[in-house]
SELOLUM-134976 format. One record per residue (C-alpha): x, y, z. Coordinates in steps of 0.1 Angstrom, whole numbers. Layout:
BEGIN
+-------+-------+-------+
|     u |     v |     w |
+-------+-------+-------+
|     X |     Y |     Z |
...
+-------+-------+-------+
//
This chain:
BEGIN
+-------+-------+-------+
|     u |     v |     w |
+-------+-------+-------+
|     0 |     0 |     0 |
|    14 |    34 |   -10 |
|    18 |    63 |    14 |
|   -10 |    81 |    -4 |
|   -33 |    51 |     0 |
|   -25 |    49 |    37 |
|   -32 |    86 |    42 |
|   -65 |    83 |    24 |
|   -74 |    53 |    46 |
|   -65 |    73 |    77 |
|   -86 |   102 |    65 |
|  -115 |    78 |    61 |
|  -110 |    64 |    96 |
|  -107 |    99 |   111 |
|  -139 |   110 |    93 |
|  -158 |    81 |   108 |
|  -143 |    89 |   143 |
|  -154 |   125 |   139 |
|  -190 |   114 |   131 |
|  -190 |    90 |   161 |
|  -177 |   117 |   185 |
|  -203 |   142 |   172 |
|  -231 |   116 |   176 |
|  -221 |   109 |   213 |
|  -217 |   146 |   221 |
|  -179 |   151 |   225 |
|  -172 |   185 |   211 |
|  -136 |   188 |   221 |
|  -129 |   154 |   206 |
|  -147 |   164 |   174 |
|  -125 |   195 |   172 |
|   -93 |   176 |   177 |
|  -102 |   149 |   152 |
|  -113 |   175 |   127 |
|   -79 |   192 |   130 |
|   -61 |   159 |   125 |
|   -83 |   152 |    95 |
|   -73 |   185 |    79 |
|   -36 |   177 |    84 |
|   -40 |   142 |    69 |
|   -60 |   155 |    39 |
|   -33 |   181 |    33 |
|    -6 |   154 |    35 |
|   -25 |   131 |    11 |
|   -29 |   160 |   -14 |
|     8 |   168 |   -11 |
|    17 |   131 |   -18 |
|    -7 |   131 |   -48 |
|    10 |   162 |   -61 |
|    44 |   146 |   -56 |
|    55 |   171 |   -30 |
|    67 |   150 |    -1 |
|    83 |   179 |    18 |
|    49 |   194 |    29 |
|    35 |   159 |    38 |
|    55 |   157 |    70 |
+-------+-------+-------+
//
């Protein structure tokens, strides 16, 4: 599995975790997971663009 595929899988997992945290009423957890999701999506986009420097 490539780094990009792993990051996309992680983004999917984080998205499900955000929805679960939202459903059970954990706003701080939703916020933190959402911030992690943004970072992972940016890293995945950087890998897709071939720019590994900003994926760290």
